[in-house]
N, C-alpha and C positions, 0 to 999 in steps of 0.2 A: 747749807742749801737754801733756799726760799723762792722757789719755782711751784707752779701748778701745772696738773697735767690733767686731760681729760681723756677717758676710755670709752671709745665707740664699740657698745656692745653687737651693732650691725655691723661693723668693719672689722671687729676684732682687733682694733690697732688703738695706739696711743698717740696724742697730740699735746704738745706744748703750748699753752696759753700765755699770752701776751697780756698783763693788766697793769694798770696804773693807779696814781694816788699813794696814799701812806701804807707800805707792807707791813704785815706783822713779821716778829721774828722768828726764826726758824725753830721748830719745835716737834714734838713726837708725841704720840699718846694723847691727842687732842679730841674732842668730840664734834662731829660736823655734822651737819642738817641742812636740808633744802626746805624751803618754803617759796614757792612761786617762782621768780626768777632770782632768789638770792640764797647765795651759799653761806651759812653762818659756820664759824670757827671759834671754839670756846675752849680756854685753858691748854692743857698739855704740859710738858717739860720741855727745857733745852734752852737755846739762845744764850743771851747772857744774864740773865736770871736764873740763881739757884733755886732749886724747889720747886712747886708747883706754881705754875700760871694761872691768873684769877682774870682773863681778858676774854672779851667778846669781840671779832671781828666779822665782817661781813663783804661781800663782792656780791654786785649785780650781774645777772646774765644779761643778753642784748634784748631789747624790748621788740625792736624792731628790725626785720630779717629781708634784705633784698632778694627778689626773685632772681635766680641764678640765671647765667646765660644759657646753660644745657638744661633742660629741665628732663631729667632722666630717672628711671627707676632708682628707689632709694635717695632720693633727693634731699628729704625733708627728715631725716634722722636725727638732725642737730637741733631741731627745735626744743625750747622748754614751755611749761605750762604757761598759756596765755600769750605766748608771743604772736607778734601780727608779721605776715608776710607781706611786703607791700610791692605790688606790682610795679615793674620798671617804668619811671615815668620819660626815661631819655631814649626808650625805644617806643615805635608805635604800637609794638605787640608783643606777648611771652605765650610761650608755646607748651603745649602737653604733648607728648607723643607716645608715651607708655602709660602704665598703672601706675600712679604715684600713692603709695601707702604711705600716710600720715601717722606720726609718733609710733614707730617700731621699736623705740628703745626700751629700757628697763623700765622707765617711770613714765605715769600716763600723762598725757597733753591733752590739753585744748588748742585747736588751731584757728587763726584770725587771718583771712585773706583779703585785702583790700585795696581798691584804686585811689588814685591821687584824690579825687572830691567827689562830691555830689554832681557837680556839671561836670566833672572829666572823669569818665569811667576808664579803668585798666581794662584793657583788652586780650582775652584768652582767645587764641586760636587752639582748638581741638583737632588733631592729624590723627587717622587710622584708627586705635584702640584707645587712645587717650585718655585717662579718667583720674582725677583725685578722688581718693577713698579713705572714708573714716570709719574705722570700724572697732568697736569696742574688745573685739577678741586679740586685735593688735595694740590697746593701749590709748587709743583715740576716745578721748570723752566728749567731744563737739568740735562742730565746725560751723564757723560765720564766713560768708562770703557777702561783701560790702562793696558797693560803688564799681561794681564790675560788668563786663559785656563778654558773652563767651557765643564765638563763631566757629560752628562745625563745617570745616571744611569740605570734607569729602563729599558731602552731598547724598550719601548713602546710610543704610542704617548700621551704627557699629553694636558688638557684643553688650555693651555697657552704656550708659548714659555719661555725660562728660561729670556729673556730681553724684557721688554714692555715699551712704551713712547707711551703717548697718549696726544696728541696738544701740544707736548714740542720736542725740538730737542735731539738727543742722537748722541754721537761720540764714534765709536770703535776703538782703535787703538792698534797694537801687538795682537790680540787676537785671539784664537784658539777655536773651539768648536767641540766637537765630541759628535755622538749619539743622537743628539737634533730633534724632530720633535714634532708638534702638531696637534690638530684636527682645529685650528683655522689659519688665515694666519699665516706665518712666523715659520721657523724651529728653529732658533736661537734669532731672536728678530724682533719685529714688533714694526713700528711705523706709528701712525695712527690718526686721530680725525680732521684733519685740524688745523687752527689755527696757531702755531709755528712749528708743526712737520716736521722734517726734520731729515734724518739718513746720516751721514758720516762716510764712512767705510775705514780705511787705515791699509794695511800690514797686513790683517785677512785670515783665512782659517777656513771654515767649512765643516765637514765631518760626513756625515748621518750613516755611521757605521765604 
C-alpha cells in the first residue's frame, strides 16, 4: 500500500487524499511530524529495502483554499496553519449565513481571508446570524481579513458582529463594511476575552448605513 488518509476529528470520518510527485515506498513504524503546511515522514521499515529505512519525505498541504459554494457551519475545519482562504473571484459575492467557527480541529491554526487585490475587494454578504469567529478555546490562534468588503444585508441588529475574535489577535487591512451592527459590543468586529486578544485596523472604513 502507498496511500495517504486524513481523519477529520470534527466529522469523525476518514478521507483518502490524492497526492502527486515522487512517492515514498510503503512502510510501517515511521516517524511523522507536521510543521506549517508540510507533513514530514522519516524512516520506518518495509517496502523493497530490508532493515530500517533512513530517508526523509515531505508533502505540502494546500496554501490557498477557495471559499466554498455553501458557506455553512463547520465549513473551515479542513484548513491548516497559515492557510489563506481566497474569496471567489468568479462570483460577485460570497455569503455567510451561520456562525463559522474557524480552526476546530485537533491542531491550532491561524487563518487568513483575502480578496483578489487592493483595488478589487472580495465581497462577503452577511445574512441573518452569519459571523466568522476565531476563538482561542477552539484552537484558532489568529485571523487576518485583507482586501474585503462586508455587506450586512438584513438592515437590523444581529446577535453578533460579522467578525469576532475571542482571546486571539485579529488584523483587518483594506476592509470596508456597510450596514453592520449588533446587540453585543462591536458593530463590525469584536475582539475580547483577554489572553492574546488584540485588534489591528489598517486602511479600513465602516459605515452603519
